[in-house]
N, C-alpha and C positions, 0 to 999 in steps of 0.2 A: 311693681318690684316684688319679688319673692321675699318671704320672711327668712329664708335660709341664706346663710353666708355663701357668697360666691368666692371661691379661692382665687388668689392672684399672686403674682410674683413681680416685684418691681425693684429697680435699682434704688438703694438707700445711700444717701450722701452724708448722713449724720450717725448717731449712735444706734446700736442694735444690729440685727442680722442684715447682711447684704449678700445676695438680694433679699429683700424683705418679703416674708409671707406671714400670715397670721399663725400658721401652724409652726413656724420657727420660734415663736415666743415661748417663754417659760409657761409651764402648765399652771403656775401659781397666779398668772394674770387672768382674771375673770372677764374683764371687759376691754375692748379695744375701741377707742374713739377716733373715728376717721374724719379728718377735716379735709374736705375737698375744696381746694383753693381755686381762684379764678385763673390767674396767670402770674408770671414773674413780675409784671409791672404794677400789679394791683396794690395800691397804698393800703387799703383796708386789710388785705391779706397779710401784708408785711407787719402791720400793727398786731393783727391777731396772733401770728406765730410768736411774736415777742411776748405778748400777754400770756399765752399758753406756757411759754418757757418760764416766766415768772411764777406761775402757779403749778408747775409740774408736780411738786410734792403733794399738792392737794389731790391731783388725779391719782398719783401712785398710792396714796393712803386709802383710796377707794378701790384698790386692786385693779386699776385701769392703766393701760398704756395709751398714750396719745400718738397719733400718726398723722402727719400732714402730707397730702398728695397734691402735687403741682403738675398741671398738664403742660409740661415743658421738658426739653432735653436735659440730660444730666448736667451738662456744663452750666446752664442757666440756674438750675436748682442748687448746684454747688456754690454759686455766688451768694445765695441766701445763707447757706451754712457758714461760709467764710465771714460774712458780715455779722450774723446773729449768734453763731455758736450754739445752735439749738440742742438741748439735752434729750431729744426724743427723735424717733425715726422721721426723716424727711425724704419723701420718695418722688422720683421723676416718673411721670406717666406721659411720655412724649406724644403718644397717639390718643391720649385721653380715653383709652379703652376701659380702664377701671372706673373712671367717672361715668362713662356711658352705662356700664353694667349696673352700677349702683344708682342710676337715674339722676345724676347731677343735672340740675335744671339748665337748659340752654334756651336763651331768648332769641327772637328774630329768625326762627326756623333755619333754613339752609344757610343763610348768611351767618348766623351765629355758629353753625358747625364749622364754617371755614375761617372764622375770625373770633378767637376767644375774647378779643377786645369788646366785641359786641355781645357775645353769646353766653359764655359760662357764668353761672351764678354760684355763690358759695353754698355748700351743703355740709351737713354733719350726720354721720351714721354711727350709732353705738352698737357694737356687736357683743352679744352675751355668749361667752364660751363655756358656761357651766352646763347647759344641756348638750346632749350629743344627738345629732350634729348641732354646732353652734347656730345661733339665730340672730337676726336683726331685731334689736329691742327698741330702738328709737331712731327716728329720722327727722331731720329739719332741712327743708329746701328753701333757700333764699330766693326772693323775687327781685332783689336789686343787689348792688355791690355792698350796700350797708346792712342788708337784711341777713343777720346771722345771730344765733343765740349767744347770750353773754355767758361767761365762765360760770357764774353762780347758778344759772339755770341748768347747765350741764352737770355740775357737781351735785346739785339737788336731784337730778334725774338718776345719776349713778347711785346715790344713797337710797332712792326709792327702789331701784333694781336690786341693790344689795340685800335689802330687807324683804324683798318678795320671794316667796317660795319658788323653787325651780325644779324641773323634772330631771 
């Protein structure tokens, strides 16, 4: 995966620009935390988006916007928004193209590509928008449905990035 940001535009069923793109965010947002979810049915993903919602102010106080990307059609992703009322962008990536571009891990090879139930693993990417062009500053690739960084780890990473000099 390149360290440079790959632009994308996806439907957003929650708050923020629709369609969503990183460039559509306010220039005051220094970091974008992309949470690549497994699928609509993933219990751990559902818990994670709710935990993120509870901690959204902690991300915002670190000049970061959180974005969850679900490899499902808009209708399914909208069900999450109806149920959880998430206060940050929730994107539908029905063809999982953005997950593929950002190297979201997929297990079980070809079978995993055809069935997200078997294949897609969670991932997190932090984009640093301060340099021009923006860069990928942090990645975490899960190896199981449970393997994802906790919120404190991500907030600490954002603090480290905030205090680091940038070009």
